[in-house]
C-alpha positions in Angstrom: 44.8 91.9 142.2 42.4 94.1 144.2 43.3 97.8 144.1 42.3 99.8 147.2 40.6 103.1 146.5 42.1 106.1 148.3 40.0 107.4 151.2 38.1 110.7 150.5 40.0 113.6 151.9 37.0 114.6 154.1 36.5 111.1 155.7 39.2 111.4 158.4 37.7 114.7 159.6 34.2 113.1 159.6 35.5 110.2 161.7 37.1 112.6 164.2 33.8 114.5 164.6 31.9 111.2 165.2 34.4 110.2 167.8 34.0 113.5 169.6 30.3 113.1 169.5 30.4 109.6 170.9 32.8 110.2 173.8 31.5 113.6 174.9 29.4 113.1 178.0 25.7 113.9 177.6 24.5 117.0 179.3 22.0 116.4 182.0 18.4 117.0 180.9 16.8 120.1 182.4 13.5 119.5 184.2 10.5 120.9 182.5 9.7 124.5 183.5 7.8 124.7 186.7 5.5 127.4 187.9 6.7 129.9 190.5 4.4 128.4 193.1 5.6 124.9 192.3 9.2 126.0 193.0 8.1 127.6 196.3 6.2 124.4 197.2 9.3 122.3 196.6 11.5 124.5 198.8 9.0 124.3 201.7 8.6 120.5 201.4 12.4 120.1 201.5 12.7 122.4 204.6 9.9 120.5 206.4 11.4 117.1 205.6 14.8 118.3 206.8 13.3 119.0 210.2 11.5 115.6 210.2 14.7 113.8 209.1 16.7 115.3 212.0 14.2 114.3 214.6 15.1 111.4 216.9 11.8 109.7 216.5 9.0 109.3 214.0 7.1 112.2 212.6 4.1 112.5 210.3 2.2 115.5 209.0 -0.7 116.5 206.8 -1.0 120.1 205.7 -3.6 121.5 203.3 -4.5 124.9 202.1 -8.3 124.9 202.4 -8.7 127.5 199.6 -6.4 126.1 196.9 -5.9 122.5 197.9 -2.1 122.8 198.0 -1.0 119.9 200.3 2.0 118.5 202.0 2.2 115.0 203.4 4.7 112.7 205.2 3.8 109.5 206.9 0.3 110.8 206.6 -1.4 107.4 206.7 0.6 105.8 209.5 -1.3 105.2 212.7 0.0 107.3 215.6 -1.1 107.6 219.2 -3.2 110.8 219.4 -2.8 111.7 223.1 -5.2 114.6 223.8 -5.8 115.4 220.1 -8.5 112.7 220.2 -10.5 115.3 222.1 -11.3 116.8 218.7 -13.6 113.8 218.1 -15.1 114.0 221.6 -16.0 117.6 221.1 -17.5 116.9 217.6 -19.9 114.2 219.0 -20.9 116.5 221.9 -21.8 119.2 219.3 -23.7 116.8 217.1 -25.8 115.5 220.0 -26.7 119.1 221.0 -27.6 119.8 217.4 -29.9 116.8 217.3 -31.4 117.3 220.8 -30.0 114.2 222.3 -28.3 116.3 225.0 -28.0 120.0 225.7 -24.8 122.0 226.1 -26.7 124.0 228.8 -27.3 120.8 230.8 -25.8 121.1 234.3 -23.4 118.5 235.6 -22.3 118.2 239.2 -18.6 117.5 239.5 -17.7 114.7 241.9 -14.1 113.5 242.6 -15.1 109.8 242.2 -15.6 110.3 238.5 -12.2 112.0 238.0 -9.2 109.9 236.9 -6.7 109.1 239.7 -3.1 109.9 239.0 -3.9 112.8 236.7 -1.0 115.2 236.5 -3.2 118.3 235.7 -6.1 117.8 238.1 -8.0 121.1 237.5 -11.4 119.7 238.5 -9.8 118.0 241.5 -9.2 121.5 242.8 -12.9 122.1 243.0 -15.1 120.9 245.9 -16.4 117.3 245.8 -20.0 117.7 244.6 -20.1 121.4 245.4 -19.8 122.7 241.8 -22.3 122.3 239.0 -21.4 123.5 235.5 -22.9 123.2 232.1 -21.6 120.7 229.6 -20.4 123.6 227.6 -18.3 124.7 230.6 -17.0 121.1 230.9 -16.0 121.2 227.2 -14.2 124.5 227.8 -12.1 122.8 230.5 -11.4 119.9 228.1 -10.3 122.1 225.2 -8.5 125.0 226.9 -6.9 123.2 229.9 -7.0 119.7 228.4 -8.5 118.5 231.7 -8.8 114.7 231.5 -11.5 114.6 234.2 -13.6 116.9 232.1 -12.9 114.8 229.0 -14.0 111.6 230.8 -17.3 113.3 231.9 -18.0 114.1 228.3 -17.0 110.7 227.0 -19.4 109.1 229.5 -22.2 111.6 228.7 -21.9 111.4 224.9 -21.0 107.7 224.9 -17.8 106.2 223.6 -19.7 104.1 221.0 -21.5 107.2 219.7 -18.2 109.1 219.4 -16.7 106.2 217.4 -19.8 106.0 215.3 -19.5 109.6 214.3 -15.8 109.1 213.5 -16.8 106.2 211.2 -19.6 108.2 209.6 -16.9 110.7 208.5 -15.0 107.9 206.9 -12.1 108.0 209.3 -11.2 104.3 209.3 -8.0 104.6 211.4 -9.2 106.9 214.1 -10.5 105.2 217.3 -11.3 106.3 220.8 -10.5 103.1 222.7 -10.1 104.3 226.3 -11.0 107.1 228.7 -8.2 109.5 229.7 -5.5 108.3 232.1 -6.6 104.7 231.9 -3.2 103.1 232.4 -4.4 99.5 232.4 -6.2 100.0 229.1 -3.1 101.5 227.6 -1.0 98.6 228.8 -3.5 96.3 227.1 -2.8 98.2 223.9 -6.1 100.0 223.9 -4.6 103.3 222.7 -6.5 106.2 221.2 -5.1 106.5 217.7 -5.4 108.3 214.3 -3.3 109.4 211.4 -2.1 112.8 210.4 -4.4 112.8 207.4 -7.5 111.7 209.3 -7.2 114.4 212.0 -6.7 116.9 209.2 -9.7 115.6 207.3 -11.9 115.7 210.5 -11.1 119.4 210.9 -11.6 120.1 207.2 -15.0 118.3 207.2 -16.2 120.3 210.2 -15.1 123.6 208.8 -16.7 122.8 205.4 -20.1 122.1 207.0 -19.9 118.3 206.4 -20.4 117.4 210.0 -22.5 120.0 211.8 -24.9 122.8 211.0 -23.6 126.4 210.7 -24.3 127.3 214.3 -22.6 124.3 215.8 -19.7 124.5 213.3 -19.1 128.0 214.6 -19.3 127.0 218.2 -16.9 124.0 217.5 -14.4 126.4 215.9 -14.9 129.1 218.6 -14.1 126.6 221.4 -11.0 125.4 219.7 -10.0 129.0 219.0 -9.9 129.9 222.7 -6.4 130.7 224.0 -4.4 127.7 225.1 -0.9 126.5 225.8 -0.5 124.7 222.5 2.5 124.1 220.3 0.9 126.0 217.4 0.2 128.9 219.6 3.8 129.0 220.8 5.1 128.8 217.3 3.0 131.4 215.5 2.4 135.2 216.0 -0.2 136.0 218.7 -2.2 137.9 216.1 -3.0 134.7 214.2 -6.3 132.9 215.0 -5.6 129.2 215.7 -8.2 126.6 216.3 -6.4 123.5 217.6 -6.0 120.7 220.1 -2.6 119.6 221.1 -1.7 116.2 222.7 1.2 115.0 224.9 2.2 111.7 226.4 5.7 110.4 227.2 7.5 110.0 223.9 4.4 111.4 222.0 3.6 114.9 221.0 1.0 116.1 218.5 -1.1 119.1 217.5 -3.9 119.5 215.0 -5.8 122.5 214.0 -6.8 125.2 211.5 -4.6 128.3 211.0 -6.7 131.3 209.8 -4.4 133.0 207.3 -6.5 135.5 205.2 -7.2 133.9 201.8 -5.2 130.8 202.6 -6.6 129.2 205.8 -4.9 125.8 206.2 -5.5 122.6 208.2 -2.5 121.1 209.8 -1.9 117.9 211.7 1.6 117.0 213.0 2.1 113.8 215.0 5.2 112.3 216.6 6.0 109.1 218.5 9.0 107.1 219.6 10.6 110.3 220.7 14.1 110.2 222.1 13.3 113.6 223.7 9.9 115.1 224.3 11.4 118.6 224.0 12.9 117.7 220.7 9.5 116.5 219.5 7.9 119.8 220.5 10.6 121.8 218.8 10.1 119.9 215.5 6.4 120.5 215.6 6.9 124.2 216.3 9.5 124.5 213.5 7.2 122.8 210.9 4.2 124.9 212.0 6.2 128.1 211.6 7.5 127.1 208.2 4.0 126.2 207.0 2.6 129.5 208.3 5.3 131.6 206.7 4.5 129.9 203.4 0.8 130.5 203.4 1.2 134.0 204.9 3.6 134.9 202.0 1.0 133.6 199.5 -1.7 135.7 201.2 0.4 138.9 200.7 1.6 138.2 197.2 0.3 138.5 193.7 0.3 135.4 191.3 3.9 136.5 190.3 5.1 136.8 193.9 5.1 140.5 194.2 4.0 142.0 197.5 1.9 145.1 196.6 2.8 148.0 198.9 2.9 151.8 198.7 6.5 151.8 197.7 
């Protein structure tokens, strides 16, 4: 006959402890400590994405601090219609050809109505006399950048050459950016020959030019100065008038975009925001302005703060 040994007095208590350990839900693991700047970055990204999520349409952006490399991306490699933001590439090739002596920005061009696109909704050059006004190519470029005049753009596309413009785009490694048609060419648009790019590639174009990777110092400055002229752009509407903005917006029905460099002291940043399939053009414009403002406030805060986030003042 087998005799059971009595349980140790401490065993019931041990079993109870083990049961408590097994059934007690595990506490969630805390994320590893982040830097102060990383926490600020995450908050901005969440705010920007909230704006994008609420938009009735598709939105992509690429934002990069040109001093630190801090970046924000969403749909950055999707191909969007550029609308007039493609004029950034037209202006670049014009500057490159002036630099190489292929043409001169001081060259005079006589404006004729026959070369201007019919059906243009902003016919600035149409208001001038037919064949009565001669202006330099630099002046034509100013009309293209500041007033987004499509007739002026077509004059420059024809003078610089569409193939040359696309070759310069390719030289910069922008594989998804293409100038496929002149401005207000409705038949070409119906065929699907749309001018296109991605948020990242428009941002990279601006970054390359600013960094001296596309033009010499004099032409880099002239490129930036032309883009920095006052204009009715979404970035200019969103940001304080004291901020220097070098940008080129674009607008088509159901499409809004803006791409440029925002000159924040110590934290200049390149920003490209593109939208399409918009349920409302006004809503698309509001989203771009909101994101531009959020990005500016972030980099402006960094420009005024120490590494620990303190703003040094007299107080």
